[in-house]
Backbone and ligand atoms as CSV (ligand in chain L), in Angstrom:
chain,resi,resn,atom,element,x,y,z
A,1,MET,N,N,56.479,67.609,58.433
A,1,MET,CA,C,57.712,68.039,59.263
A,1,MET,C,C,58.243,66.862,60.036
A,2,LYS,N,N,59.573,66.633,59.739
A,2,LYS,CA,C,60.179,65.441,60.405
A,2,LYS,C,C,60.219,65.560,61.936
A,3,LEU,N,N,60.512,66.778,62.435
A,3,LEU,CA,C,60.566,67.014,63.893
A,3,LEU,C,C,59.245,66.552,64.526
A,4,ALA,N,N,58.121,66.808,63.860
A,4,ALA,CA,C,56.862,66.518,64.442
A,4,ALA,C,C,56.609,65.010,64.735
A,5,THR,N,N,57.337,64.206,63.976
A,5,THR,CA,C,57.112,62.753,64.246
A,5,THR,C,C,57.655,62.297,65.546
A,6,GLU,N,N,58.481,63.165,66.233
A,6,GLU,CA,C,58.993,62.823,67.531
A,6,GLU,C,C,57.958,63.100,68.683
A,7,LEU,N,N,56.799,63.682,68.229
A,7,LEU,CA,C,55.854,64.169,69.275
A,7,LEU,C,C,54.484,63.473,69.149
A,8,ASP,N,N,53.813,63.353,70.293
A,8,ASP,CA,C,52.414,63.054,70.300
A,8,ASP,C,C,51.604,64.381,70.344
A,9,VAL,N,N,50.576,64.521,69.530
A,9,VAL,CA,C,49.876,65.793,69.454
A,9,VAL,C,C,48.931,65.922,70.679
A,10,LEU,N,N,49.026,67.142,71.286
A,10,LEU,CA,C,48.108,67.457,72.382
A,10,LEU,C,C,47.033,68.436,71.886
A,11,PHE,N,N,47.471,69.457,71.139
A,11,PHE,CA,C,46.563,70.387,70.515
A,11,PHE,C,C,47.019,70.632,69.048
A,12,SER,N,N,46.135,70.382,68.093
A,12,SER,CA,C,46.528,70.509,66.740
A,12,SER,C,C,46.630,71.944,66.280
A,13,GLU,N,N,47.229,72.183,65.110
A,13,GLU,CA,C,47.278,73.519,64.540
A,13,GLU,C,C,45.932,74.158,64.473
A,14,GLN,N,N,44.970,73.376,63.991
A,14,GLN,CA,C,43.622,73.900,63.821
A,14,GLN,C,C,42.937,74.246,65.144
A,15,GLN,N,N,43.100,73.367,66.132
A,15,GLN,CA,C,42.553,73.655,67.471
A,15,GLN,C,C,43.167,74.935,68.025
A,16,ILE,N,N,44.419,75.116,67.842
A,16,ILE,CA,C,45.094,76.275,68.391
A,16,ILE,C,C,44.584,77.531,67.631
A,17,ALA,N,N,44.492,77.472,66.332
A,17,ALA,CA,C,44.076,78.602,65.498
A,17,ALA,C,C,42.663,79.057,65.963
A,18,GLU,N,N,41.802,78.098,66.192
A,18,GLU,CA,C,40.448,78.449,66.639
A,18,GLU,C,C,40.385,79.117,67.975
A,19,ARG,N,N,41.176,78.558,68.869
A,19,ARG,CA,C,41.232,79.076,70.235
A,19,ARG,C,C,41.815,80.482,70.266
A,20,VAL,N,N,42.874,80.678,69.493
A,20,VAL,CA,C,43.574,81.989,69.447
A,20,VAL,C,C,42.554,83.044,68.860
A,21,ALA,N,N,41.850,82.663,67.817
A,21,ALA,CA,C,40.920,83.602,67.209
A,21,ALA,C,C,39.848,84.008,68.247
A,22,ASN,N,N,39.334,83.026,69.021
A,22,ASN,CA,C,38.351,83.367,70.050
A,22,ASN,C,C,38.887,84.251,71.118
A,23,LEU,N,N,40.114,83.958,71.582
A,23,LEU,CA,C,40.772,84.806,72.575
A,23,LEU,C,C,40.917,86.233,72.041
A,24,ALA,N,N,41.307,86.372,70.796
A,24,ALA,CA,C,41.472,87.714,70.228
A,24,ALA,C,C,40.180,88.453,70.190
A,25,LYS,N,N,39.087,87.796,69.893
A,25,LYS,CA,C,37.774,88.484,69.885
A,25,LYS,C,C,37.428,89.000,71.286
A,26,GLU,N,N,37.693,88.168,72.291
A,26,GLU,CA,C,37.360,88.576,73.712
A,26,GLU,C,C,38.214,89.802,74.053
A,27,ILE,N,N,39.523,89.751,73.717
A,27,ILE,CA,C,40.415,90.832,74.051
A,27,ILE,C,C,39.946,92.110,73.315
A,28,GLU,N,N,39.548,91.950,72.090
A,28,GLU,CA,C,39.103,93.084,71.250
A,28,GLU,C,C,37.896,93.700,71.916
A,29,ALA,N,N,36.931,92.873,72.299
A,29,ALA,CA,C,35.671,93.410,72.889
A,29,ALA,C,C,35.967,94.152,74.245
A,30,ASP,N,N,36.962,93.684,74.970
A,30,ASP,CA,C,37.286,94.269,76.296
A,30,ASP,C,C,38.135,95.507,76.285
A,31,HIS,N,N,38.680,95.843,75.061
A,31,HIS,CA,C,39.675,96.951,75.017
A,31,HIS,C,C,39.320,97.979,73.932
A,32,GLN,N,N,38.022,98.079,73.650
A,32,GLN,CA,C,37.648,99.145,72.691
A,32,GLN,C,C,37.938,100.499,73.275
A,33,GLY,N,N,38.608,101.353,72.435
A,33,GLY,CA,C,38.926,102.711,72.840
A,33,GLY,C,C,39.999,102.814,73.888
A,34,LYS,N,N,40.750,101.726,74.185
A,34,LYS,CA,C,41.790,101.807,75.166
A,34,LYS,C,C,43.231,101.674,74.499
A,35,GLU,N,N,44.203,102.225,75.165
A,35,GLU,CA,C,45.562,102.079,74.673
A,35,GLU,C,C,46.157,100.821,75.109
A,36,LEU,N,N,46.159,99.795,74.191
A,36,LEU,CA,C,46.565,98.410,74.576
A,36,LEU,C,C,48.019,98.165,74.145
A,37,VAL,N,N,48.735,97.541,75.090
A,37,VAL,CA,C,50.121,97.138,74.823
A,37,VAL,C,C,50.190,95.619,75.052
A,38,LEU,N,N,50.512,94.891,74.043
A,38,LEU,CA,C,50.768,93.435,74.232
A,38,LEU,C,C,52.260,93.306,74.615
A,39,VAL,N,N,52.489,92.596,75.698
A,39,VAL,CA,C,53.850,92.309,76.115
A,39,VAL,C,C,54.080,90.802,76.080
A,40,GLY,N,N,54.923,90.403,75.132
A,40,GLY,CA,C,55.259,88.990,74.991
A,40,GLY,C,C,56.385,88.630,75.863
A,41,VAL,N,N,56.262,87.494,76.546
A,41,VAL,CA,C,57.299,86.995,77.393
A,41,VAL,C,C,58.205,86.039,76.613
A,42,LEU,N,N,59.435,86.432,76.395
A,42,LEU,CA,C,60.378,85.689,75.580
A,42,LEU,C,C,60.953,84.492,76.348
A,43,LYS,N,N,61.355,83.407,75.649
A,43,LYS,CA,C,61.114,83.353,74.182
A,43,LYS,C,C,59.845,82.671,73.840
A,44,GLY,N,N,59.304,81.891,74.727
A,44,GLY,CA,C,58.266,80.937,74.401
A,44,GLY,C,C,57.016,81.456,73.821
A,45,ALA,N,N,56.763,82.795,74.044
A,45,ALA,CA,C,55.448,83.357,73.522
A,45,ALA,C,C,55.580,83.980,72.118
A,46,PHE,N,N,56.725,83.768,71.468
A,46,PHE,CA,C,56.889,84.534,70.217
A,46,PHE,C,C,55.925,84.061,69.101
A,47,VAL,N,N,55.611,82.772,69.100
A,47,VAL,CA,C,54.675,82.312,68.070
A,47,VAL,C,C,53.238,82.733,68.450
A,48,PHE,N,N,52.865,82.489,69.679
A,48,PHE,CA,C,51.535,82.808,70.138
A,48,PHE,C,C,51.199,84.314,69.973
A,49,ILE,N,N,52.137,85.198,70.348
A,49,ILE,CA,C,51.845,86.618,70.265
A,49,ILE,C,C,51.668,87.069,68.811
A,50,SER,N,N,52.488,86.420,67.901
A,50,SER,CA,C,52.345,86.872,66.525
A,50,SER,C,C,51.033,86.473,65.882
A,51,ASP,N,N,50.567,85.270,66.245
A,51,ASP,CA,C,49.220,84.848,65.795
A,51,ASP,C,C,48.149,85.695,66.422
A,52,LEU,N,N,48.258,85.843,67.767
A,52,LEU,CA,C,47.215,86.595,68.525
A,52,LEU,C,C,47.109,88.063,68.040
A,53,ALA,N,N,48.214,88.754,67.895
A,53,ALA,CA,C,48.194,90.125,67.502
A,53,ALA,C,C,47.456,90.340,66.160
A,54,ARG,N,N,47.743,89.352,65.219
A,54,ARG,CA,C,47.105,89.506,63.888
A,54,ARG,C,C,45.624,89.236,63.854
A,55,LYS,N,N,45.115,88.740,65.012
A,55,LYS,CA,C,43.643,88.476,65.048
A,55,LYS,C,C,42.890,89.532,65.851
A,56,ILE,N,N,43.668,90.446,66.489
A,56,ILE,CA,C,43.037,91.539,67.247
A,56,ILE,C,C,42.876,92.765,66.379
A,57,ASP,N,N,41.630,93.143,66.068
A,57,ASP,CA,C,41.392,94.224,65.178
A,57,ASP,C,C,41.261,95.545,65.959
A,58,LEU,N,N,42.373,95.970,66.550
A,58,LEU,CA,C,42.454,97.211,67.304
A,58,LEU,C,C,43.826,97.781,67.110
A,59,PRO,N,N,43.989,99.120,67.231
A,59,PRO,CA,C,45.349,99.696,67.205
A,59,PRO,C,C,46.002,99.182,68.509
A,60,LEU,N,N,47.224,98.687,68.402
A,60,LEU,CA,C,47.885,98.241,69.638
A,60,LEU,C,C,49.438,98.370,69.450
A,61,ALA,N,N,50.116,98.386,70.562
A,61,ALA,CA,C,51.599,98.331,70.584
A,61,ALA,C,C,52.048,96.943,70.976
A,62,VAL,N,N,53.194,96.534,70.532
A,62,VAL,CA,C,53.800,95.276,70.912
A,62,VAL,C,C,55.158,95.479,71.524
A,63,ASP,N,N,55.362,94.840,72.685
A,63,ASP,CA,C,56.677,94.943,73.296
A,63,ASP,C,C,57.054,93.579,73.817
A,64,PHE,N,N,58.246,93.422,74.237
A,64,PHE,CA,C,58.706,92.067,74.760
A,64,PHE,C,C,59.504,92.256,76.030
A,65,ILE,N,N,59.437,91.246,76.831
A,65,ILE,CA,C,60.260,91.203,78.039
A,65,ILE,C,C,60.927,89.802,78.156
A,66,GLY,N,N,62.208,89.763,78.440
A,66,GLY,CA,C,62.941,88.520,78.594
A,66,GLY,C,C,63.065,88.186,80.119
A,67,LEU,N,N,62.673,87.053,80.544
A,67,LEU,CA,C,62.772,86.661,81.934
A,67,LEU,C,C,63.499,85.369,82.014
A,68,SER,N,N,64.340,85.160,83.046
A,68,SER,CA,C,64.846,83.843,83.258
A,68,SER,C,C,64.837,83.526,84.773
A,69,SER,N,N,64.554,82.257,85.072
A,69,SER,CA,C,64.457,81.879,86.431
A,69,SER,C,C,65.747,81.249,86.874
A,70,TYR,N,N,66.247,81.599,88.061
A,70,TYR,CA,C,67.444,80.980,88.582
A,70,TYR,C,C,67.073,79.593,89.067
A,71,GLY,N,N,68.096,78.737,89.094
A,71,GLY,CA,C,67.801,77.401,89.758
A,71,GLY,C,C,67.774,76.293,88.697
A,72,GLU,N,N,67.059,75.267,89.066
A,72,GLU,CA,C,66.992,74.082,88.161
A,72,GLU,C,C,66.361,74.486,86.858
A,73,ALA,N,N,66.744,73.831,85.756
A,73,ALA,CA,C,66.244,74.175,84.429
A,73,ALA,C,C,64.784,73.856,84.307
A,74,THR,N,N,64.351,72.771,84.956
A,74,THR,CA,C,62.974,72.297,84.660
A,74,THR,C,C,61.957,72.859,85.673
A,75,GLU,N,N,62.406,73.464,86.696
A,75,GLU,CA,C,61.453,73.924,87.710
A,75,GLU,C,C,61.736,75.413,88.046
A,76,SER,N,N,60.699,76.222,88.046
A,76,SER,CA,C,60.848,77.610,88.375
A,76,SER,C,C,61.241,77.786,89.859
A,77,SER,N,N,62.243,78.616,90.159
A,77,SER,CA,C,62.605,78.800,91.585
A,77,SER,C,C,61.874,80.002,92.203
A,78,GLY,N,N,61.181,80.787,91.341
A,78,GLY,CA,C,60.537,81.987,91.853
A,78,GLY,C,C,61.531,83.179,91.939
A,79,VAL,N,N,62.817,82.942,91.802
A,79,VAL,CA,C,63.775,83.988,91.791
A,79,VAL,C,C,64.057,84.258,90.293
A,80,VAL,N,N,63.552,85.435,89.855
A,80,VAL,CA,C,63.486,85.704,88.404
A,80,VAL,C,C,64.379,86.910,88.112
A,81,LYS,N,N,64.962,86.857,86.975
A,81,LYS,CA,C,65.784,87.955,86.511
A,81,LYS,C,C,65.217,88.520,85.198
A,82,ILE,N,N,65.215,89.808,85.022
A,82,ILE,CA,C,64.821,90.402,83.742
A,82,ILE,C,C,66.117,90.404,82.854
A,83,THR,N,N,66.083,89.640,81.801
A,83,THR,CA,C,67.264,89.550,80.883
A,83,THR,C,C,67.223,90.530,79.786
A,84,SER,N,N,65.949,91.014,79.518
A,84,SER,CA,C,65.769,92.066,78.463
A,84,SER,C,C,64.460,92.746,78.823
A,85,ASP,N,N,64.611,94.118,79.023
A,85,ASP,CA,C,63.475,94.846,79.540
A,85,ASP,C,C,62.615,95.436,78.387
A,86,LEU,N,N,61.416,95.962,78.775
A,86,LEU,CA,C,60.542,96.612,77.806
A,86,LEU,C,C,61.328,97.770,77.156
A,87,THR,N,N,60.897,98.115,75.930
A,87,THR,CA,C,61.517,99.241,75.298
A,87,THR,C,C,60.906,100.587,75.631
A,88,ARG,N,N,59.659,100.513,76.125
A,88,ARG,CA,C,58.937,101.765,76.417
A,88,ARG,C,C,58.202,101.643,77.769
A,89,PRO,N,N,57.983,102.843,78.447
A,89,PRO,CA,C,57.250,102.788,79.725
A,89,PRO,C,C,55.772,102.355,79.488
A,90,ILE,N,N,55.184,101.748,80.514
A,90,ILE,CA,C,53.816,101.315,80.369
A,90,ILE,C,C,52.891,102.068,81.257
A,91,GLU,N,N,53.403,103.158,81.846
A,91,GLU,CA,C,52.622,104.029,82.705
A,91,GLU,C,C,51.313,104.504,81.986
A,92,GLY,N,N,50.192,104.280,82.620
A,92,GLY,CA,C,48.925,104.757,82.000
A,92,GLY,C,C,48.410,103.836,80.884
A,93,LYS,N,N,49.111,102.801,80.527
A,93,LYS,CA,C,48.683,101.915,79.439
A,93,LYS,C,C,47.940,100.648,79.942
A,94,HIS,N,N,47.066,100.127,79.093
A,94,HIS,CA,C,46.432,98.889,79.437
A,94,HIS,C,C,47.357,97.738,78.868
A,95,VAL,N,N,47.895,97.003,79.797
A,95,VAL,CA,C,48.915,95.993,79.432
A,95,VAL,C,C,48.286,94.574,79.402
A,96,LEU,N,N,48.577,93.909,78.334
A,96,LEU,CA,C,48.190,92.470,78.253
A,96,LEU,C,C,49.461,91.663,78.123
A,97,VAL,N,N,49.762,90.939,79.188
A,97,VAL,CA,C,50.959,90.087,79.218
A,97,VAL,C,C,50.593,88.819,78.456
A,98,VAL,N,N,51.392,88.506,77.419
A,98,VAL,CA,C,51.110,87.312,76.622
A,98,VAL,C,C,52.211,86.263,76.913
A,99,GLU,N,N,51.761,85.132,77.534
A,99,GLU,CA,C,52.735,84.177,78.048
A,99,GLU,C,C,52.399,82.797,77.426
A,100,ASP,N,N,53.465,82.003,77.233
A,100,ASP,CA,C,53.206,80.635,76.682
A,100,ASP,C,C,52.504,79.737,77.620
A,101,ILE,N,N,53.081,79.616,78.853
A,101,ILE,CA,C,52.524,78.701,79.806
A,101,ILE,C,C,52.753,79.122,81.226
A,102,VAL,N,N,51.700,79.081,82.018
A,102,VAL,CA,C,51.792,79.318,83.445
A,102,VAL,C,C,51.848,77.943,84.162
A,103,ASP,N,N,53.033,77.710,84.731
A,103,ASP,CA,C,53.276,76.398,85.373
A,103,ASP,C,C,53.068,76.597,86.895
A,104,THR,N,N,54.159,76.865,87.589
A,104,THR,CA,C,53.943,77.093,89.069
A,104,THR,C,C,53.337,78.501,89.282
A,105,GLY,N,N,53.503,79.397,88.287
A,105,GLY,CA,C,52.958,80.760,88.440
A,105,GLY,C,C,53.942,81.715,89.054
A,106,LEU,N,N,55.111,81.220,89.471
A,106,LEU,CA,C,56.072,82.050,90.179
A,106,LEU,C,C,56.692,83.156,89.286
A,107,THR,N,N,56.900,82.801,88.002
A,107,THR,CA,C,57.394,83.790,87.091
A,107,THR,C,C,56.419,84.890,86.860
A,108,MET,N,N,55.142,84.530,86.700
A,108,MET,CA,C,54.093,85.544,86.486
A,108,MET,C,C,53.891,86.462,87.718
A,109,ARG,N,N,54.050,85.773,88.869
A,109,ARG,CA,C,53.850,86.539,90.150
A,109,ARG,C,C,54.939,87.668,90.203
A,110,TYR,N,N,56.146,87.297,89.826
A,110,TYR,CA,C,57.242,88.251,89.824
A,110,TYR,C,C,56.970,89.378,88.820
A,111,LEU,N,N,56.496,88.979,87.653
A,111,LEU,CA,C,56.239,89.983,86.617
A,111,LEU,C,C,55.107,90.923,87.018
A,112,LEU,N,N,54.047,90.401,87.593
A,112,LEU,CA,C,52.936,91.216,88.012
A,112,LEU,C,C,53.365,92.260,89.073
A,113,ASP,N,N,54.215,91.781,90.010
A,113,ASP,CA,C,54.703,92.680,91.108
A,113,ASP,C,C,55.603,93.744,90.504
A,114,ASN,N,N,56.417,93.329,89.515
A,114,ASN,CA,C,57.344,94.287,88.921
A,114,ASN,C,C,56.551,95.333,88.133
A,115,PHE,N,N,55.594,94.872,87.367
A,115,PHE,CA,C,54.830,95.820,86.498
A,115,PHE,C,C,54.012,96.792,87.376
A,116,ALA,N,N,53.566,96.344,88.480
A,116,ALA,CA,C,52.710,97.173,89.396
A,116,ALA,C,C,53.497,98.416,89.739
A,117,THR,N,N,54.790,98.369,89.834
A,117,THR,CA,C,55.649,99.480,90.239
A,117,THR,C,C,55.784,100.515,89.104
A,118,ARG,N,N,55.374,100.154,87.893
A,118,ARG,CA,C,55.428,101.065,86.735
A,118,ARG,C,C,54.142,101.754,86.390
A,119,HIS,N,N,53.158,101.574,87.254
A,119,HIS,CA,C,51.891,102.309,87.210
A,119,HIS,C,C,51.167,102.238,85.894
A,120,PRO,N,N,50.907,101.006,85.341
A,120,PRO,CA,C,50.058,100.874,84.179
A,120,PRO,C,C,48.616,101.163,84.569
A,121,ALA,N,N,47.744,101.417,83.585
A,121,ALA,CA,C,46.278,101.623,83.855
A,121,ALA,C,C,45.678,100.302,84.335
A,122,SER,N,N,46.123,99.197,83.659
A,122,SER,CA,C,45.688,97.818,84.060
A,122,SER,C,C,46.702,96.836,83.514
A,123,VAL,N,N,46.731,95.664,84.149
A,123,VAL,CA,C,47.547,94.571,83.695
A,123,VAL,C,C,46.685,93.277,83.721
A,124,LYS,N,N,46.563,92.659,82.550
A,124,LYS,CA,C,45.840,91.401,82.497
A,124,LYS,C,C,46.787,90.353,81.840
A,125,ILE,N,N,46.462,89.085,82.073
A,125,ILE,CA,C,47.329,88.004,81.567
A,125,ILE,C,C,46.537,87.219,80.564
A,126,CYS,N,N,47.168,86.988,79.418
A,126,CYS,CA,C,46.710,86.018,78.425
A,126,CYS,C,C,47.734,84.852,78.332
A,127,ALA,N,N,47.377,83.683,78.733
A,127,ALA,CA,C,48.283,82.567,78.683
A,127,ALA,C,C,47.687,81.492,77.730
A,128,LEU,N,N,48.533,81.011,76.855
A,128,LEU,CA,C,48.090,79.930,75.964
A,128,LEU,C,C,47.791,78.664,76.751
A,129,LEU,N,N,48.645,78.367,77.697
A,129,LEU,CA,C,48.502,77.148,78.463
A,129,LEU,C,C,48.643,77.399,79.954
A,130,SER,N,N,48.020,76.516,80.768
A,130,SER,CA,C,48.081,76.560,82.207
A,130,SER,C,C,48.100,75.142,82.757
A,131,LYS,N,N,48.968,74.951,83.769
A,131,LYS,CA,C,49.070,73.618,84.393
A,131,LYS,C,C,48.551,73.784,85.817
A,132,PRO,N,N,47.220,73.787,86.053
A,132,PRO,CA,C,46.714,74.097,87.377
A,132,PRO,C,C,47.225,73.157,88.439
A,133,SER,N,N,47.550,71.908,88.031
A,133,SER,CA,C,47.981,70.960,89.111
A,133,SER,C,C,49.295,71.403,89.771
A,134,ARG,N,N,50.049,72.277,89.124
A,134,ARG,CA,C,51.331,72.635,89.627
A,134,ARG,C,C,51.422,74.019,90.253
A,135,ALA,N,N,50.237,74.700,90.344
A,135,ALA,CA,C,50.185,76.132,90.784
A,135,ALA,C,C,50.721,76.263,92.165
A,136,ARG,N,N,51.662,77.251,92.340
A,136,ARG,CA,C,52.182,77.554,93.639
A,136,ARG,C,C,51.941,78.979,93.997
A,137,ALA,N,N,51.477,79.815,92.999
A,137,ALA,CA,C,51.091,81.169,93.249
A,137,ALA,C,C,49.719,81.386,92.573
A,138,ARG,N,N,48.836,82.146,93.193
A,138,ARG,CA,C,47.528,82.380,92.567
A,138,ARG,C,C,47.671,83.421,91.468
A,139,ILE,N,N,47.515,83.042,90.218
A,139,ILE,CA,C,47.669,83.988,89.130
A,139,ILE,C,C,46.315,84.146,88.450
A,140,PRO,N,N,45.794,85.374,88.341
A,140,PRO,CA,C,44.503,85.536,87.657
A,140,PRO,C,C,44.775,85.578,86.136
A,141,ILE,N,N,44.498,84.461,85.486
A,141,ILE,CA,C,44.660,84.375,84.031
A,141,ILE,C,C,43.325,84.816,83.401
A,142,ARG,N,N,43.351,86.020,82.820
A,142,ARG,CA,C,42.051,86.566,82.311
A,142,ARG,C,C,41.643,85.843,80.987
A,143,TYR,N,N,42.661,85.587,80.149
A,143,TYR,CA,C,42.375,84.879,78.899
A,143,TYR,C,C,43.255,83.643,78.822
A,144,LEU,N,N,42.624,82.484,78.792
A,144,LEU,CA,C,43.374,81.201,78.771
A,144,LEU,C,C,43.051,80.359,77.547
A,145,GLY,N,N,44.111,79.867,76.895
A,145,GLY,CA,C,43.892,78.941,75.775
A,145,GLY,C,C,43.423,77.591,76.173
A,146,PHE,N,N,44.289,76.852,76.845
A,146,PHE,CA,C,43.934,75.491,77.242
A,146,PHE,C,C,44.614,75.140,78.574
A,147,GLU,N,N,43.954,74.245,79.331
A,147,GLU,CA,C,44.630,73.678,80.508
A,147,GLU,C,C,45.354,72.432,80.017
A,148,VAL,N,N,46.542,72.196,80.614
A,148,VAL,CA,C,47.273,70.973,80.219
A,148,VAL,C,C,47.544,70.131,81.548
A,149,PRO,N,N,47.677,68.816,81.342
A,149,PRO,CA,C,48.044,68.004,82.421
A,149,PRO,C,C,49.510,68.211,82.845
A,150,ASP,N,N,49.970,67.596,83.876
A,150,ASP,CA,C,51.317,67.826,84.360
A,150,ASP,C,C,52.313,67.001,83.464
A,151,ARG,N,N,52.450,67.475,82.231
A,151,ARG,CA,C,53.401,66.889,81.282
A,151,ARG,C,C,54.259,68.015,80.713
A,152,PHE,N,N,55.457,67.783,80.302
A,152,PHE,CA,C,56.332,68.793,79.714
A,152,PHE,C,C,55.941,68.944,78.202
A,153,VAL,N,N,55.333,70.079,77.851
A,153,VAL,CA,C,54.845,70.241,76.543
A,153,VAL,C,C,55.766,71.093,75.717
A,154,VAL,N,N,55.755,70.858,74.410
A,154,VAL,CA,C,56.643,71.573,73.476
A,154,VAL,C,C,55.900,71.918,72.167
A,155,GLY,N,N,56.506,72.794,71.376
A,155,GLY,CA,C,55.935,73.159,70.097
A,155,GLY,C,C,55.201,74.519,70.219
A,156,TYR,N,N,54.881,75.083,69.042
A,156,TYR,CA,C,54.180,76.382,69.027
A,156,TYR,C,C,54.926,77.425,69.912
A,157,GLY,N,N,56.218,77.439,69.789
A,157,GLY,CA,C,57.063,78.416,70.568
A,157,GLY,C,C,57.726,77.818,71.785
A,158,LEU,N,N,57.150,76.732,72.290
A,158,LEU,CA,C,57.737,76.107,73.531
A,158,LEU,C,C,58.819,75.112,73.161
A,159,ASP,N,N,59.893,75.130,73.945
A,159,ASP,CA,C,61.026,74.266,73.613
A,159,ASP,C,C,61.406,73.244,74.666
A,160,ALA,N,N,62.268,72.362,74.248
A,160,ALA,CA,C,62.974,71.486,75.179
A,160,ALA,C,C,64.415,71.680,74.774
A,161,GLY,N,N,65.204,72.457,75.523
A,161,GLY,CA,C,66.567,72.750,75.116
A,161,GLY,C,C,66.689,73.361,73.783
A,162,GLU,N,N,65.804,74.357,73.420
A,162,GLU,CA,C,65.755,75.099,72.231
A,162,GLU,C,C,65.124,74.288,71.040
A,163,LYS,N,N,64.883,72.997,71.213
A,163,LYS,CA,C,64.296,72.208,70.123
A,163,LYS,C,C,62.771,72.285,70.181
A,164,PHE,N,N,62.160,72.135,69.045
A,164,PHE,CA,C,60.693,72.056,68.896
A,164,PHE,C,C,59.940,73.393,68.837
A,165,ARG,N,N,60.618,74.504,69.020
A,165,ARG,CA,C,59.874,75.814,69.028
A,165,ARG,C,C,59.094,76.011,67.715
A,166,ASN,N,N,59.707,75.498,66.590
A,166,ASN,CA,C,59.108,75.694,65.302
A,166,ASN,C,C,58.107,74.656,64.846
A,167,VAL,N,N,57.726,73.706,65.740
A,167,VAL,CA,C,56.685,72.781,65.406
A,167,VAL,C,C,55.324,73.486,65.542
A,168,PRO,N,N,54.464,73.354,64.541
A,168,PRO,CA,C,53.232,74.177,64.534
A,168,PRO,C,C,52.122,73.774,65.470
A,169,PHE,N,N,52.282,72.661,66.212
A,169,PHE,CA,C,51.211,72.238,67.130
A,169,PHE,C,C,51.884,72.051,68.535
A,170,ILE,N,N,51.023,71.758,69.493
A,170,ILE,CA,C,51.558,71.494,70.871
A,170,ILE,C,C,51.517,69.986,71.127
A,171,GLY,N,N,52.660,69.502,71.618
A,171,GLY,CA,C,52.692,68.053,71.879
A,171,GLY,C,C,53.611,67.709,73.014
A,172,VAL,N,N,53.763,66.438,73.191
A,172,VAL,CA,C,54.698,65.890,74.202
A,172,VAL,C,C,55.626,64.921,73.497
A,173,VAL,N,N,56.869,64.830,73.954
A,173,VAL,CA,C,57.817,63.932,73.331
A,173,VAL,C,C,57.351,62.494,73.546
A,174,LYS,N,N,57.363,61.691,72.449
A,174,LYS,CA,C,56.958,60.272,72.548
A,174,LYS,C,C,57.871,59.520,73.505
A,175,GLU,N,N,57.274,58.637,74.223
A,175,GLU,CA,C,58.109,57.829,75.173
A,175,GLU,C,C,58.714,56.576,74.512
L,1,LIG,P1,P,56.494,79.083,86.190
L,1,LIG,O1,O,57.210,80.175,86.789
L,1,LIG,O2,O,54.994,79.354,85.954
L,1,LIG,O3,O,56.686,77.785,86.937
L,1,LIG,O4,O,57.187,78.746,84.799
L,1,LIG,C1,C,56.918,79.430,83.657
L,1,LIG,C2,C,57.953,79.099,82.572
L,1,LIG,O5,O,58.483,77.791,82.668
L,1,LIG,C3,C,57.212,79.174,81.278
L,1,LIG,O6,O,57.207,80.457,80.686
L,1,LIG,C4,C,58.078,78.201,80.450
L,1,LIG,O7,O,59.209,78.893,79.903
L,1,LIG,C5,C,58.561,77.179,81.403
L,1,LIG,N1,N,57.756,75.957,81.390
L,1,LIG,C6,C,56.915,75.567,82.338
L,1,LIG,N2,N,56.292,74.401,81.984
L,1,LIG,C7,C,56.700,74.102,80.754
L,1,LIG,C8,C,56.388,73.044,79.807
L,1,LIG,O8,O,55.664,72.124,80.009
L,1,LIG,N3,N,57.072,73.087,78.615
L,1,LIG,C9,C,57.985,74.084,78.306
L,1,LIG,N4,N,58.579,74.019,77.130
L,1,LIG,N5,N,58.296,75.069,79.153
L,1,LIG,C10,C,57.660,75.116,80.325
């Protein structure tokens, strides 16, 4: 893939596939006999949720929520807008929020507070990536793929101005 030559690899396709399969097994073990709803946060989580869902051997529902942060493009302001809401109520359901990356955590904080008002049976977070050095809100990430350094990462659903979402690994733009 030509696009891929613009990036240094941080996590390869194979590393991601192995980690996603392990996360799926943990999720499966924790949700036996429960009504599970995977909620993908658009757009960045679209690749991750499709791989993850196919590795979880349980009946489950899939829904999506679109969020956008006001303010600077590169930094979350904590003021979040729902641009596209869930299609179904989550009352009484076990919700697993599937997110690409938790950076400052302000977006997830908003989402957790918003979901709490909808009375789900439980809400847990599955994040592919976390940047702990940048955390400004304490977010309990129950299932985490990888920790990343304070670099702007792309690929596997994550973009830089809509570019690189379709690159199959996670990387950083070469300097
Ligand atoms: P937070 O509210 O945790 O600061 O920001 C979360 C959102 O910011 C993520 O869902 C993602 O869309 C975006 N984001 C944060 N860090 C990165 C990064 O390194 N790469 C990309 N592509 N997006 C990021």
